[in-house]
N, C-alpha and C positions, 0 to 999 in steps of 0.2 A: 502414820509411820509416828513413831515417837522419835523424838531427837536423838542420836548417836553421836558419839565423840571418834574421831579420827585426827589423825595427824599427818604431815609430811615428814614421813619416817628417819629420811638420809638428815634430818636435824637433830636426829639423836644419835646420829652415827651411820657412816655408809655401810660395812656389813650388816647381812640381813640379821645377822644374829642379835646384833645390836637394838636392830631395828624391831625385833619380836619382844627380846627384854623388857623394851622401854612401855612399848604397848601393855604386855601383860602385868609391867610395874603399876600400871594405871587402872589397871582392870579394864582394857577396853579391849577390843576384840578384832578392829579394823586400823589398817596402815592406810594412806593415801602415797600410793608410789610414786616418788620420783627416781632417784639415784640409787642404786644398790651394789654392793661390792657381793660375789659371789666367792668362795674359796679357790684359788686359782684362776680368779678370771680380775680382771682390772675393773673399776668405780665406773658406770655408766648407768646412762638412761633404761630403764626397764623395758624400753621399746627397741632399745640398742643391743644389748649385751647379747653374748651368742647364744644360739640355741640351745647347746649344752647347760650353759649357765641358768636360762630360764627354765628349764626342764627341772632341775635342781631345786630351785626357787619355787616350782610350783608343788615337789614333793614335803620340802620344807614347810610350806605354810599348812599344808594339810595335816602334817604330822602333828603341829604346834596349835592346830586351829586358829587360826588366824586369817581373816579375810583381807582383802583389797577393797577400799571403799572408792576407788579411783585414780585415773594416771595420770599424773602432774606431766604431760609431755614434754616436749622442746619445740612443737609444732607450731611456726610463728611465733616463736618468745621473742627475747629482748635482744638475743644473741644472731635472731635472724632477719635479714632485710626483706624488702618486698619485692627490691631489685635481684634477688637471688634466685639462681634457677627452680620453678615452681617443682620440680622433678625430685626434690632434696624433701620437700614438706609430704609429696606423694608417698616416696620413697617408708618415709616415717609411717605414713598411716598404714601402707599395706603390709608394716612387720605389726602394728600397734592392734590391729581388730581383731587379729588371729588370739591374739595373747591374752587380749582383755576375755575375747568369748571363753578361752580355757580356765579364767581363772572367775567367771560368772561376773566379771566387773561393768557395771553400765554405764559409767561416766568418764570422760575424758578432757582433761583443761585444755583450751588450746588458746594463742592470745593473735591479735592483729598485725605482729609485725614491730619490729623496732621504728622508733620514730626516726625520721630522714633528718640528715643533719649537714652545714657546712663546713668546710676546712677547721672552722674555731670553735665549732659546737654548738651553733645559734639552728635552730628549727627550719628548714626549709620550708617555703611557701606551698609549694606543693606538694602534698604528702601521698600521692597517689592514692586518694580514697577509693575512686573507681576499681582497680587492682585490687587494693585489699579485699574489699565485699567479694569482687570474684573467686577471689582464692578462698574466701571463707565460705560461700554459700559451695562451692565444689568441695571442699573438706567436709563442711557438713552432711551433705548427700552421701559421701562414702560412708559416714559414721552411721547414718541414717540406716543404710542399707545393711549396716552390720548388726542394728540393734544397739544403738550405742548412743546416748546423749552426748552433743557438744556443748560444753558451758566457757564462755571466754571470761578471764580476768582481766581486772580493772590494773595494769601495771605499768612499766616501762615499753607501753606501744600505742599504735596508732586510738583505739579504744579506752585506752588511759587517759588520753591526753588531757581530757577535759568532758564536762557532762554533755555539751551537744556531740561531740565525737562517739562517745558512747551510745548515746540515742542513736544519732545517724547508722551506727553500725547494727543496734539491734532492728532499726529499719529496714536496713538495706538486706541483712539476712535473716529471712522471716524463721521464726521458729528455735532460732538460737535462744538459747540459757549464758546464764549469768554467775559467775562464783565473784560475790563481795571479798573484796580483802580489804578489812578495817584500817591498814595503817598505811597501804599505798598512798592515798591521797595527802597522807602527811608529808611527805617526802617528794610528790611531783607537783610542780609548778601549774596552776590554773590556767592553761591556754586561751579560756574564756576572761579569764580577768586577771591579766600578768600584771605585776609578777608575783601577786598573792598563790598562796600555795593554795591545795585544793581544799573542800570542807567534806569530811565525812560523813557527816549527818546527812547534808546535800546531795551529795553522789549517792548515797544507800536508799536514798527517798526517789530520784529518779528511775535507780534500775531495778528497784524493789518486784516490783511486777515479772520482772525474766528471771528472779533470782532462784538457781538450785542447791546452791553450796556457798558456804562461808569459810573464808578463811580468818583465824582471828591472829593476829598481832598488833604490839601496840607499840609507840615510842612518842617523843619528842623531837621536832625538826632543830636539827644541828646546821646553821649554814655555813660553820667553816667548812665540812665535810660535806655539804650538799647531799645528808639524808641523815636520817634519823638516829636519835641513841636512842636503842630499843629498851623497852621494858615490860615487866610483868602485865597483864592483862587488867586493863581498867586505872592504869598508872601514868598513862600518856593521854594525847593527843585523840587520839583514835576513836574517841566517842562510844567505845566500846560495849561498857556498860547499856547505855541509852539503847544503841541497836540491837542487844541482844533482849533487852526487855519489850523491844518492839516487836521481834522475832517472835518472841513467845507467846506475845502477846497478839498476834497475828495467826497465828495455828501453826507456824513455819514446823516440819516435818523431815529435814535431810538432815545431812550431817553439819556438824559442827567442827572444823579441822585446825588445829594448830600449826602454826608457821613461827614459833619464836621469834630466831635472827637475836636471839639473845647471848649465843655463844660464838654463832657464825653466822654471815649473811653469804646466802647460797651463791651471788653475782659479785659477792668481793672477796676479801682479804678475810683470813679467822679472826674473830676479835683478841683472840688467846694467840696469835703469832709468837713463837720465841721459846713456848714451854716446850716439854719433855711430852712428844708424841703419844705415851700412855698417859699424861696427865691432863694432857688436853680431851684426848676420846675420855677420859671419865668425866672431865667438867663439860662438854657436850652431853655427853648422857644424861648427869644430873638436871642440867638446865631444862630440859627436855620435860623429865619428870616434874620438875618443880613445877613448871608453867603447865602441862597438863593440869596438876594439882590445884594451881591457882586459879586456872578457870572454871573447874567444878568448882572450886568455891564460890567463885563470882557468881556463878549461875544458882548455887544454892542459895544465894543472898537474893 
């Protein structure tokens, strides 16, 4: 399978119409679906929107000739605690599977639940790793039964805390696959070597045998805001060019997905707060399209 481009569509805009328009502007055919806003329905994750809204989404995608490369689910994500009732995750799985089957989508992004913190924001010594692994094994088993590949992202979750936690997660959840995000190591402290930040290249090399999907974003760590200042691909510290060169040289044949964060950060406030809503939406759309073009140019080099 040749490399195909996709992107987390809500970074171009929440409305499905904006996500489709941005995809077509780039000459692409796939959206990695996370949140979506359908007419008459509030914005929500694709596995949570009402059934009528989902039916309208299916019909619109078919009419427009756009496919869904994968679901970027909220299952076990940075907003979910391992101490939460596991039924919450199971309900999301039960909603996601038939929707993915309906769309012919074979890949779901999950995480290993948020890092446990004390009252002042320090990591707790006990991260309840066995419980995280137990849940991930059950999550994977349910998606396996639905014919869907479960991929774990290195983000603000247990498996994204360090290389050793990532490898422990893979070892304790047999068959789990990985979606590597090039920039997440830039703003995540390396718990194997605090207070240093993670090394994107070292993290990539460690999980490379399990990689089935790639998220491309880039940035430079800003200690003042404890986050990255996000850049176009290849202009930050994510070692995007080096990783893409290695992927291409290794015969990678999956999707390369953009998650720009240059106009909006999904888990934070919009970079363009205070703007007129229409101007903000246009900036977000243009930023996404510009990012996709920059990635294709980078890969062309």
